[in-house]
N, C-alpha and C positions, 0 to 999 in steps of 0.2 A: 594452870591454859582454864579456862573456863572451857573455850571450846574441843573439846576432848572426847574421846568414844563415849563418854557416858551421857554428853552435854544432852538436856530436855529444860525447858523453859515454856512456860504458859505464858501466854497473853494476850488481848483482845487486839480485832481489826477495825479500824474509821470507826465502821458500824456494830461495835461491840458484840461481834462475834467472837466465842472464845476460842482460841487455837492451842496448838501445842508444836512445838518447835526442838527436831531433834535432832543428833547424828542421824544420817541413813546409814542401815546395814544391808550386808547380804539376805536377810529374809525379806527384804522391801524390792524384790524380782518383781513379782505377781501385781504389787501395788502400780511400779511406775509403768508395766506391761497396762494396765487398767487404765490408766492415766494417761497413759497415748494416745489410746482407743476415745478419749474424751474430748481430745483437743480437736477443734475446727482446721481445716485442711490449711486456712493461712496462719493457725497459729502453727503446728507442724511445718509449713515453708517458710515464716519467717524466722523459727526455732533450726530447723535443720538444712535453710537455704535449696529443697528440692522438696517432690510429693511425696513426702515418705508418710507410708500407713503405721507400720509397726515397728519394733524396737527386735532383732538378733538375740539372739543367746548370747551371742561375744559384746554384743552392745549391752546386754542386762548385766553381765557380769564385770563389765567395765567400767558401769556408771554405781554400782551395787557394792563392788570387791573393791575398796579404795585403802592406799597405806595412810591418810589420816595426817599425813604431813605435808608431800605434792599434792595429794588429789583427797580434797576434802568436800562433803556434800553433807547440806541441811535440808531436812523435810520438815513441811508442816503440814498438818493434820487438824479437823473437827475438834474439839476438844468437848466431848458425852458429859451431858450432866452430871454422873456418874465419877466423874474424873479419866475415865480411859480414853483411849484414842481412836475416834472416828476417821471416815475418809479424808484419806489424802488429798492434800488441795494445790499442793505446787513446792518443788524443789529450787536450791539455787547451789552450787559446786563451783570449785575452781580447782583449775589445773595448772602447776606451776611449769613454767618456760624450760626446759632440757638445757638452751642455751645461756639462760640469764636466772639465776634462782632472785633475782629481786621482783619476778616480773611471775604474773599467773595470767591465764584465758580465762574468768569468769564465764556463768551461763547461768538464766532462771528462768523456767517453767513453769506459768500456773493456768490452772485448768480457767475456760474462756469462761465459765459463771462463777469465779471467784476474783475475777481481773478488776480493776479500777477500786477494789476495796484496802488496799492499801499492803498487800500480800507483797508485791513484786521487790516494791522498796523494803521493805521489810525482814525479807530472805536475802535482800541485795546489802543490805546493811551488818545483818548478822556474817553471811559468809564473808565481807570486806575484812569485819572484825578479825575472825577465825586467820584467813589469811595474813592477818596483820601480825598477830600470835607466833607466825611462822616464819616469821622473818621478809616476808615481801614487803614490797612499798609501793606497786603499781599494777594494777589491773589493764591490761591490752584485748580490748573487743572488738571483733569482725560482725560488723551488721550489714543488715540490706540497707543502702541507704533510704528507701523511700520509708523505712520503721522509725517514725518520729516518736514511739512509745518510748521503743530503750534508748535514745539520746536522751527523753524527756527524763527517765528511769534516771539514768547514769549521772546527769545535771542535779537530779534533786540531791539524792545520794550521795555522792562526790562533786560538787560545785568545781574542783580543777582538774576537771575533764580537757582535754584537747581534742578536737576530733582532726580526719585527715579524710578526704572524700576520693576514692578512686572509681568512678564510673558506677557502675552498680551498686558498690557495696561503698562503706565507711571504716575506716579504722580507728578508734577510741582509745586515748590511752590518760587514765586516767590514776590521779593521785589516791592512795589509801591514806585518810588523817584520823 
C-alpha cells in the first residue's frame, strides 16, 4: 500500500516550490493548531460552516489520531533546502461513512497564503488515491453553496462529480477513479 503509515513523497507546486507530502501523525497537533490561527475568517467559515477561532483538544485528537483505514490524512509542508520538513501548508483527509463502507467524506484545508498554487488539488488527488486503496469508491462532500472554489476543485480532481443544491449548502458525490 503506497499511502500507509510511512507515506512520504517529495513534490513541487505549480510555481516550483518544493514540498513534502506525508501521513499526518499525533505529533502534528501543534502544527494544526498553529495553522488554524493562520486561516482567514472566510477560510475557517467555509471549512467549518461556523465562525470558528481554534481547535479544541478533542478536535486535535480526532484530527491527528487516526486508524489510517477509516480515517486517514495527508499533510503538506515546505521542503527545506537541507531536505527537512519546514512549515506546514495544508491537510487533506477522508473519513469513511459508517453506513456505507464505499463512501467517505473528504476535507481539504490550505493556508490562505498557499491557495491558488495547486496544493489543494494535489492534496485532494492523493487523499483520493489513499481512499481508493482502502476500497472507497466515492467521496460525498457537503459545502456552502456559495463556495465555488471547492466546486471547481472537486471537478478538476474528480470529473465525475454530481452536485445537489439544497438552499445554503451543496452536496457533491464524486466517483474516485
